[in-house]
C-alpha positions in Angstrom: -38.7 27.3 74.6 -36.2 25.1 72.8 -33.6 23.3 75.0 -30.4 21.9 73.5 -30.3 18.2 74.1 -27.2 16.3 75.1 -28.8 12.9 74.3 -30.1 11.5 71.0 -32.6 8.7 70.1 -30.9 5.4 70.6 -28.5 6.6 73.4 -28.3 4.7 76.7 -28.9 7.0 79.7 -28.8 6.7 83.5 -31.7 8.3 85.4 -30.3 10.6 88.1 -33.4 11.5 90.2 -36.9 10.5 90.9 -38.6 7.1 91.6 -36.5 5.4 88.9 -33.2 6.7 90.1 -30.3 4.5 89.1 -32.1 2.8 86.2 -30.5 2.6 82.7 -32.5 2.7 79.6 -32.5 3.4 75.9 -33.8 6.8 74.6 -37.0 6.3 72.5 -37.9 10.0 71.9 -36.5 13.4 72.5 -38.7 16.5 72.7 -36.4 19.6 72.6 -39.3 22.1 72.7 -40.5 20.7 76.0 -37.0 19.7 77.3 -38.2 16.1 77.9 -37.1 12.6 76.9 -38.8 9.3 76.7 -36.7 6.4 78.2 -37.5 2.7 77.8 -39.0 1.1 81.0 -38.6 4.4 83.0 -41.4 6.4 84.6 -44.0 3.8 83.7 -47.6 4.8 84.4 -50.8 2.8 84.5 -53.6 4.0 82.2 -57.2 2.9 82.4 -58.4 2.3 78.9 -62.0 2.0 77.9 -62.9 -0.4 75.1 -63.8 1.4 71.9 -65.7 -0.7 69.3 -66.7 -4.3 69.3 -63.3 -5.9 68.8 -61.2 -3.7 71.1 -60.4 -4.7 74.6 -60.3 -2.4 77.6 -58.2 -2.7 80.7 -55.2 -1.2 82.6 -52.2 -0.7 80.3 -48.7 0.3 81.3 -47.3 3.3 79.4 -43.9 5.0 79.6 -44.0 8.7 80.3 -41.6 11.5 79.6 -39.0 12.8 82.1 -37.0 16.0 82.0 -33.6 16.1 80.2 -31.8 17.3 83.3 -32.7 14.1 85.1 -30.7 11.9 82.7 -27.0 11.4 82.0 -25.5 9.7 78.9 -23.7 6.4 79.5 -20.6 6.1 77.4 -20.4 2.9 75.2 -16.6 2.5 75.7 -16.1 3.1 79.4 -19.6 2.1 80.5 -19.9 5.0 82.9 -22.3 8.0 83.1 -20.6 11.0 81.7 -21.0 14.5 80.5 -20.8 15.2 76.8 -18.3 17.4 75.1 -18.1 18.5 71.5 -14.9 18.6 69.4 -14.0 19.4 65.8 -12.1 16.6 64.0 -9.3 17.0 61.5 -11.7 16.6 58.5 -13.9 19.5 59.7 -16.7 17.4 61.1 -18.1 17.8 64.6 -18.3 14.9 67.1 -19.7 14.2 70.6 -17.0 13.2 73.0 -17.0 11.4 76.4 -15.5 13.7 79.1 -14.2 10.7 81.2 -12.4 8.5 78.6 -12.1 11.2 75.8 -13.5 8.7 73.2 -15.7 9.8 70.3 -19.4 8.9 70.9 -20.6 9.7 67.5 -20.2 12.3 64.7 -22.8 15.1 64.8 -22.3 16.7 61.4 -19.8 16.9 58.6 -19.1 19.9 56.4 -19.4 19.0 52.8 -16.5 20.4 50.9 -17.2 21.4 47.3 -14.5 21.0 44.7 
C-alpha cells in the first residue's frame, strides 16, 4: 500500500495527536509504503541494548520511532503556521507545493524539460 506523502525529508512538521502533540520537528525519513514518517525528537522510545563484542558498550539508548503521516501537518516557512499543502502548475510548466494559508510557494516538485 503506497500512500502519497504531503511532507518531504527536511520539512518542519507539527504533531497533531499522540503523546507528543504540539511538538515541532524536522522530518528525517519518509516511508510512503508504510505511510509513516520519522520526526526528530518525536516519539522517542527507550531501547535496552546488550553489549556485543569486547569494545562495545551496552545500556539504555533513546531512539526516535516512526509515526503515521496523518498525525503530522506541514509548517509553512513564510507564515510559520501549520497548513495544508496544495499543488499548482507554474508559468514555466513546473509543478510546485503551495501553502493553503498564505498562498506562497513552499518548493518546486518537478519541472518539465523542454527539448528544442
